[in-house]
C-alpha positions as CSV (number, residue, x, y, z in Angstrom):
1,R,-124.3,66.8,-52.1
2,G,-123.0,66.7,-55.6
3,Q,-119.0,66.7,-54.3
4,R,-119.5,63.0,-52.4
5,R,-121.2,61.8,-55.9
6,F,-118.5,63.2,-57.8
7,R,-115.6,61.8,-55.9
8,R,-116.9,58.6,-56.1
9,A,-116.7,58.8,-60.2
10,T,-113.6,60.4,-60.3
11,S,-112.0,57.2,-58.0
12,G,-111.5,53.9,-58.8
13,Y,-110.5,53.5,-63.0
14,G,-108.7,57.1,-62.6
15,G,-110.3,58.8,-65.4
16,F,-112.1,61.7,-65.3
17,P,-115.8,61.0,-65.4
18,R,-116.6,63.9,-68.2
19,P,-114.9,64.0,-71.5
20,K,-110.9,65.4,-71.7
21,P,-110.7,68.2,-73.9
22,E,-107.5,67.0,-75.9
23,G,-107.4,67.3,-79.5
24,R,-109.6,70.6,-79.4
25,E,-107.1,73.0,-79.3
26,K,-107.2,76.6,-81.1
27,T,-105.2,76.9,-83.8
28,S,-104.4,80.0,-83.4
29,R,-102.5,81.7,-80.4
30,R,-102.6,84.6,-78.3
31,V,-99.9,86.9,-79.1
32,A,-99.3,89.4,-76.1
33,T,-97.2,92.4,-77.5
34,R,-95.6,95.1,-74.9
35,F,-94.3,97.9,-76.4
36,M,-91.9,100.4,-74.2
37,C,-91.5,104.4,-74.6
38,T,-88.0,105.1,-75.2
39,V,-87.9,108.3,-73.2
40,C,-89.3,106.9,-69.8
41,K,-88.8,103.7,-70.5
42,K,-92.6,102.6,-69.4
43,M,-94.3,99.4,-71.0
44,H,-97.3,99.6,-72.5
45,Q,-99.2,96.2,-73.2
46,P,-102.4,96.6,-75.4
47,P,-105.0,93.8,-75.7
48,S,-103.8,90.9,-76.8
49,I,-105.0,89.4,-79.9
50,R,-105.0,85.9,-81.8
51,S,-102.8,85.1,-84.4
52,K,-101.7,82.4,-86.2
53,K,-98.1,83.4,-87.5
54,F,-96.4,86.4,-85.5
55,E,-92.7,87.7,-86.7
56,I,-90.6,90.7,-85.8
57,E,-89.1,92.3,-88.9
58,G,-85.9,94.0,-87.8
59,E,-84.8,97.3,-89.4
């Protein structure tokens, strides 16, 4: 029942009946870090965190 109305609303001018979420992106990105064991080469990925800036410092 609702799908028929939804298709009717979306057809026509090519727009979506609801507002698009543009301009409301989050300013911080999720950083997914991966750690690899030097002995057995097993990968470990802890839960990702949000950060605005991410850099890796070399030795």
